[in-house]
N, C-alpha and C positions, 0 to 999 in steps of 0.2 A: 560527471554530474556537477552542475553548477549550484544546485540547491542541496542542502543536507537531507539525508534519508532519516526521517523521523515519522512516527505514527501521526496520522491526522484523525483525531477521535471524532470530530464533528461530522466528517464525511464518511465515517466507518459504517460498515454493515456488521462486522464482528469486532475486530480489534484495531482497525485502521492501518494495517500493514499494506494492503493493496493501494489504498488512497495515498499513503505516504510514499510508496514506491513510484506510483504514477506521477506524483508531484515532483519527486526528485529527478525522474527521467524526462519529464515534460510530455508525457503521453496521456491519452484519455484513460480514465479510471476503468472503464468497461473493458478495455483491451487487457489491462493487467489482471483484472478479475477473471476474464476468459482464459488467459494463459495459466493462471493459478489453478483454475478448475481443471484444465487439461493435465496439468502436473499432478494434481490430486487424484484424478481418475485414472490417468495413464500410468504414471510411475508409482503411485501409491504413497510416496513420502511427502507429498505436498502439505498434508495436514500436520504432520510432525514438524516440518520446517516452519510452518505458520505459527505454531505454538511456541517454538523456540524463539522466533523473531519477535513475537508478541511480548515475551519476557525480556529479551535483550535490548530491543530498539527503544530509545526514549521517545516520549510523546511531545508534540508541539504544545506549548502552554496555551495557545489559541490558534485557531485556523489561520494559516497565512493569508494575507490580504489578497494576493494574486492567485490563490488556489483555483478558483473557478475559471479564470482566463487561461491558466497553464494547462489544466486537465480537461478543457472543453473539447 
């Protein structure tokens, strides 16, 4: 990962974990959200993992300037 993994609150639906992970990996946000949904529905522990990451992962002070271009 060339960009740090932090929550992106402005682009968040809930806590910004998927938006932050998409930014860190350089993938579209909808892909990460879809995979997270499959993890939540399939394995069942996606919700618990999301809550733990929401508590542990720091938040960006402001949305990164290149967020839209990286996650488009």
